[in-house]
C-alpha positions in Angstrom: 87.7 -188.7 -92.1 89.3 -185.8 -90.0 89.9 -183.1 -93.2 91.8 -179.9 -94.0 91.8 -177.5 -96.6 94.9 -174.7 -97.7 96.5 -173.4 -100.4 97.8 -175.8 -102.9 101.0 -175.4 -101.5 100.7 -177.0 -98.6 97.4 -178.7 -98.5 96.9 -182.2 -98.1 94.6 -185.5 -97.6 94.1 -187.5 -94.9 92.2 -190.6 -93.3 90.7 -191.1 -89.8 89.3 -193.8 -88.2 85.8 -192.2 -89.3 87.1 -192.4 -92.6 83.8 -192.9 -94.7 84.6 -190.4 -97.7 88.4 -192.3 -98.3 88.7 -196.6 -98.8 85.1 -197.4 -98.2 84.1 -198.5 -101.5 85.7 -200.1 -104.8 87.9 -198.1 -106.9 87.5 -194.6 -104.8 89.1 -191.4 -106.1 90.9 -189.7 -103.8 91.1 -185.7 -104.2 92.4 -182.9 -101.9 90.2 -182.1 -99.8 87.5 -178.9 -101.0 85.1 -178.5 -97.9 85.7 -176.2 -96.6 87.2 -174.5 -99.9 90.2 -171.7 -99.6 89.5 -169.8 -102.5 91.8 -167.1 -104.2 91.8 -163.6 -103.0 90.7 -162.5 -106.0 87.9 -165.3 -106.0 85.4 -163.2 -103.6 84.0 -160.2 -104.3 85.7 -157.1 -102.8 82.4 -154.6 -103.2 79.1 -154.8 -102.3 77.9 -156.9 -105.9 74.7 -156.4 -108.0 73.1 -158.7 -110.4 74.9 -158.7 -113.7 73.5 -161.6 -115.7 70.4 -164.0 -115.4 69.6 -166.8 -117.4 67.2 -169.8 -117.5 68.4 -173.2 -116.5 66.2 -176.7 -116.9 66.9 -177.6 -112.9 64.1 -178.2 -110.4 64.3 -176.2 -106.6 64.7 -178.1 -103.5 60.9 -177.4 -102.8 60.0 -178.7 -106.3 62.0 -181.9 -105.7 60.5 -182.3 -102.2 57.0 -182.5 -103.7 57.9 -185.3 -106.4 56.0 -183.6 -109.0 57.1 -185.4 -112.3 60.5 -186.5 -113.6 63.4 -184.6 -111.3 65.6 -182.2 -112.4 68.1 -182.3 -110.2 71.4 -179.5 -110.5 74.7 -178.7 -109.0 77.1 -175.8 -109.4 80.9 -175.3 -109.3 83.2 -172.7 -109.4 87.0 -172.7 -110.7 88.3 -169.5 -110.2 86.6 -167.9 -113.5 85.0 -170.6 -114.6 80.7 -171.7 -113.4 79.7 -175.3 -114.2 76.5 -176.9 -114.3 75.8 -180.4 -114.0 72.3 -181.7 -114.8 71.5 -184.8 -113.6 67.8 -186.8 -113.4 67.1 -189.9 -111.9 68.1 -193.0 -113.8 65.7 -194.4 -116.2 63.4 -191.2 -115.2 61.0 -189.8 -117.9 63.3 -187.0 -120.1 66.3 -188.3 -118.8 69.6 -186.2 -119.3 73.0 -185.6 -117.8 74.9 -182.9 -118.9 77.8 -180.4 -118.1 78.0 -177.0 -118.9 80.7 -174.3 -118.3 80.1 -170.8 -118.2 82.0 -167.4 -117.7 80.9 -166.5 -114.2 81.5 -162.5 -115.4 78.8 -162.7 -118.3 77.0 -165.9 -118.0 77.9 -166.8 -121.5 78.0 -170.7 -122.0 81.3 -171.8 -123.2 80.7 -175.1 -123.8 77.8 -177.8 -123.0 78.6 -181.6 -123.0 76.7 -185.1 -123.0 78.0 -187.0 -120.1 77.4 -190.2 -118.7 74.9 -191.0 -115.7 76.2 -189.2 -112.4 75.3 -187.3 -109.7 78.6 -185.9 -108.2 80.3 -183.1 -109.8 83.9 -181.8 -108.6 85.9 -178.8 -109.9 89.5 -178.5 -110.0 91.9 -175.7 -111.8 91.7 -177.7 -115.6 89.7 -180.7 -114.7 86.3 -181.4 -114.1 84.8 -184.6 -112.8 81.7 -186.0 -113.0 80.8 -189.8 -111.7 78.8 -191.8 -109.8 78.8 -195.2 -107.6 79.8 -197.4 -110.4 82.1 -194.8 -112.7 83.6 -191.7 -113.1 84.9 -189.2 -116.0 87.2 -186.7 -116.3 87.1 -183.7 -118.9 89.0 -180.5 -120.0 87.9 -177.6 -118.3 89.2 -175.2 -121.2 87.4 -177.4 -123.9 85.2 -179.6 -122.7 87.2 -183.1 -123.9 87.0 -185.9 -122.3 90.4 -186.7 -120.8 89.1 -190.5 -119.5 86.6 -192.3 -117.9 87.4 -195.7 -115.5 84.7 -197.3 -113.7 84.6 -196.9 -109.8 83.4 -194.6 -107.5 84.5 -191.3 -107.5 85.3 -189.0 -103.8 88.0 -186.5 -104.3 91.0 -184.9 -106.7 94.8 -185.0 -105.9 96.4 -181.7 -107.3 99.9 -182.6 -107.5 99.9 -184.5 -110.6 98.6 -187.8 -109.8 94.7 -189.4 -109.5 94.6 -191.9 -106.1 92.4 -194.6 -106.6 91.6 -196.5 -103.2 89.4 -199.4 -102.3 91.1 -200.0 -98.7 93.1 -203.2 -100.7 95.0 -201.5 -102.9 96.3 -197.9 -103.9 96.4 -196.9 -107.8 97.8 -193.8 -109.0 96.8 -192.3 -112.3 98.2 -190.2 -115.0 95.5 -187.3 -114.8 95.7 -187.0 -118.6 95.5 -190.1 -119.8 94.1 -191.9 -117.2 97.1 -194.8 -117.9 97.9 -196.1 -114.6 101.1 -195.4 -112.7 101.6 -197.6 -110.3 99.8 -199.2 -107.5 100.4 -201.0 -103.7 98.8 -202.9 -102.0 97.3 -201.0 -98.5 95.0 -198.4 -98.1 95.2 -194.8 -97.9 96.6 -193.2 -95.2 97.2 -189.6 -96.6 98.9 -187.5 -99.1 100.7 -184.7 -99.4 102.8 -182.8 -101.4 104.9 -185.3 -103.5 104.1 -188.1 -101.1 101.5 -190.9 -100.6 100.6 -192.6 -97.5 100.0 -196.4 -97.2 98.4 -198.4 -94.2 97.2 -201.3 -93.1 94.8 -202.9 -95.6 91.2 -203.7 -94.6 91.2 -207.1 -94.6 93.8 -207.4 -92.6 92.9 -209.2 -90.0 94.4 -207.5 -87.1 94.7 -204.0 -88.6 98.4 -203.1 -87.7 101.5 -203.2 -89.3 103.9 -200.0 -90.2 102.5 -197.2 -92.8 104.9 -196.8 -96.0 105.2 -193.4 -97.9 105.9 -193.4 -101.4 106.7 -190.8 -104.1 103.6 -190.4 -105.3 104.2 -190.2 -109.1 106.5 -193.2 -109.4 105.3 -195.6 -105.9 108.9 -195.8 -104.9 108.9 -196.6 -101.1 111.0 -193.5 -99.2 110.7 -194.9 -95.8 108.6 -197.0 -93.7 108.0 -195.9 -89.9 109.4 -198.7 -87.1 105.6 -198.2 -85.0 102.6 -200.2 -86.3 99.6 -198.2 -87.4 96.0 -199.7 -86.8 93.6 -197.6 -89.3 90.5 -198.8 -87.0 91.8 -195.9 -84.2 94.8 -194.1 -85.5 95.5 -190.8 -87.6 97.8 -190.0 -89.7 98.0 -186.6 -91.7 100.7 -184.1 -93.1 101.2 -180.2 -94.8 102.4 -177.0 -93.6 106.2 -178.7 -94.4 107.6 -181.4 -94.8 106.5 -183.4 -92.0 104.3 -186.5 -91.1 101.8 -186.3 -88.4 100.6 -189.6 -86.4 98.4 -190.3 -82.8 97.6 -193.3 -81.6 95.3 -192.8 -78.9 98.0 -192.2 -76.4 100.9 -190.1 -78.3 101.0 -187.8 -80.9 104.4 -188.3 -82.9 106.0 -185.6 -85.6 107.7 -187.3 -88.4 110.1 -186.0 -90.8 108.7 -186.6 -93.9 112.3 -187.2 -96.0 114.0 -189.5 -93.5 110.9 -190.9 -91.3 112.9 -189.8 -88.3 110.6 -188.7 -85.4 111.0 -185.2 -83.9 108.9 -185.9 -80.9 106.7 -187.5 -79.3 103.7 -186.1 -77.4 101.4 -188.0 -74.5 97.9 -186.8 -74.8 95.6 -189.1 -73.9 92.9 -190.5 -76.3 94.6 -188.8 -79.1 93.2 -188.5 -82.8 91.7 -186.3 -84.8 94.5 -184.3 -86.1 94.1 -180.8 -87.2 97.3 -178.3 -88.3 98.3 -175.3 -88.3 101.6 -173.5 -89.2 102.3 -173.1 -85.6 100.0 -175.9 -83.7 98.8 -178.9 -84.0 95.2 -179.3 -82.7 94.5 -182.9 -81.5 91.2 -184.5 -79.8 91.3 -186.5 -77.1 88.6 -188.9 -75.9 87.4 -186.8 -72.9 86.1 -184.6 -75.8 88.6 -181.7 -75.6 90.8 -180.4 -78.2 94.7 -179.9 -77.1 97.3 -177.1 -78.9 100.3 -178.5 -79.6 103.4 -176.5 -80.2 104.5 -178.2 -83.9 108.2 -177.0 -83.4 109.0 -178.5 -79.4 106.1 -180.9 -79.6 104.8 -179.2 -76.1 101.2 -178.9 -75.1 100.1 -175.3 -75.0 96.2 -175.4 -74.0 93.9 -177.6 -74.0 89.8 -176.5 -74.6 86.6 -178.1 -74.3 85.8 -179.4 -78.3 82.4 -177.7 -78.5 84.5 -174.1 -77.7 86.7 -174.9 -80.3 84.0 -175.8 -83.5 85.3 -176.9 -86.7 87.4 -175.4 -89.3 86.0 -172.8 -92.1 89.8 -171.3 -92.9 92.7 -172.5 -91.3 95.1 -169.6 -93.1 92.7 -167.1 -91.3 92.1 -169.0 -88.5 88.2 -168.8 -88.5 86.8 -171.4 -87.3 82.7 -172.0 -86.9 80.1 -173.5 -84.2 76.4 -173.9 -83.6 75.6 -170.0 -83.8 78.6 -168.5 -86.2 81.7 -168.2 -86.5 85.1 -166.8 -84.9 88.6 -166.1 -84.6 91.1 -168.8 -82.9 94.0 -168.0 -82.2 96.2 -171.4 -82.3 98.8 -170.6 -79.7 97.2 -169.2 -76.5 93.2 -170.6 -77.4 91.4 -167.5 -77.2 88.6 -166.9 -78.8 87.6 -163.5 -80.5 85.8 -162.0 -83.1 82.6 -164.3 -82.5 79.8 -163.2 -84.9 76.7 -165.2 -83.9 73.5 -165.8 -86.6 71.6 -166.3 -83.7 70.8 -169.6 -81.6 69.8 -172.2 -84.2 70.5 -170.1 -87.0 71.1 -172.0 -90.6 73.8 -170.7 -92.2 76.4 -171.9 -95.4 79.8 -171.4 -95.3 79.9 -170.3 -98.8 83.8 -170.1 -99.3 86.7 -168.3 -97.9 89.6 -166.5 -99.1 93.0 -164.7 -97.2 91.1 -162.0 -96.6 87.3 -162.9 -96.7 84.9 -165.4 -95.2 81.4 -165.3 -97.3 78.5 -166.9 -95.3 74.7 -167.1 -96.7 71.8 -167.4 -94.1 68.7 -168.0 -96.0 69.0 -165.7 -99.1 71.0 -163.3 -97.1 74.5 -163.7 -98.2 77.5 -162.1 -96.0 81.0 -161.1 -96.8 83.7 -160.6 -93.5 87.0 -159.5 -93.3 89.0 -162.1 -91.8 91.1 -159.6 -89.5 88.2 -159.1 -87.3 85.0 -160.7 -89.1 83.4 -157.1 -89.4 81.1 -156.7 -92.9 82.5 -156.1 -96.0 79.1 -156.1 -97.7 75.6 -157.5 -97.4 73.3 -158.9 -100.0 69.7 -160.0 -100.0 69.6 -162.4 -103.5 66.0 -162.8 -102.1 63.6 -165.9 -103.0 64.9 -169.5 -101.5 67.9 -170.1 -103.3 69.6 -173.6 -103.5 73.5 -172.7 -103.9 76.0 -170.1 -104.2 79.3 -170.6 -104.9 81.8 -167.6 -105.6 84.8 -167.1 -107.9 86.5 -164.3 -110.2 85.4 -161.7 -108.2 81.6 -162.9 -108.6 78.8 -164.6 -106.6 76.8 -166.9 -108.3 73.4 -168.5 -107.0 70.9 -170.6 -108.5 67.2 -170.7 -107.2 65.7 -173.8 -109.4 65.1 -173.0 -112.6 67.3 -169.6 -112.5 71.1 -169.1 -112.2 72.3 -165.5 -111.3 75.4 -164.1 -111.1 76.2 -160.8 -109.4 79.6 -158.8 -109.0 
């Protein structure tokens, strides 16, 4: 699957030919992609942070888990705004097996609520809900109170921020009410993409040929809006939407822009091997089978430039035009293809993009966390938290770090 992440006003989800994230397992829950995330600009600390609070948690470090000494105490953290969540999950059947979900105030470390939950290994936090689950079920909790909204059989993957929860098993797409879990509608087909108020359905995976026109429906009612004139093969073709009322498809030879309301084709551009669509406001980036990436102007369909895929890297922030390669992060100017402000972290450096906002990107290399300005990738602040951290997150102007059994907040 090719993913893109944008603010709630423009984000969408899509399925590509390598779709391991959507529609692979029965009852898959579809959620707007969140890696890499786009944080609110107030989430990332603006000034040099300092340790504000610290608390003990029942978690093992990665090294302790690898040593396999005693029952595992696995944990994950997630942040949304000023809410910090800790998910404790043991191995099923392990001595002292425990599954627990807690919410903390990220500015003080105070525990706001704690809930015992079902066997689970996955945590996702989205605005007013928190979702945990595993390959057999998922549970949706109210973020403010910790109350269980509903649980359902199936395998969790993602959550749609626009008012429905989408389940897909590659054969049927089901829309659920995010408060009650009630089924709103069900349609035959696999999930192709979802964006704003539409859901795009493609040929079911059980279809022997795999090709048939894709269908655009209203995400709340399931009512059909339009059906494409051309067949779409989910085994080889790509589909995406975002940044306005447009749908984009690539069939290995041609990139097309469709009007999301009427189904009218605005333009078609020949790109041999066209696949893996990635949308900027100005251009669509399309990977070809020649292992190169072409930028197509969204207004006209004109190819503006082509570069080797290795040079283009992968997205960190579409809004900030920041991308990453094996050595660090850089700014890609989408209309010219120029690469500027390359911040090298050294060949083979292991780094993690913690989060990004409209103005900053936060990167962790070992125990060192650095905030870079989005415009020039200059260093805003740098902090060595020491030791061997297991997880990082930012929210509410604070940095959260978990290192084994210690959870810390910096602000």
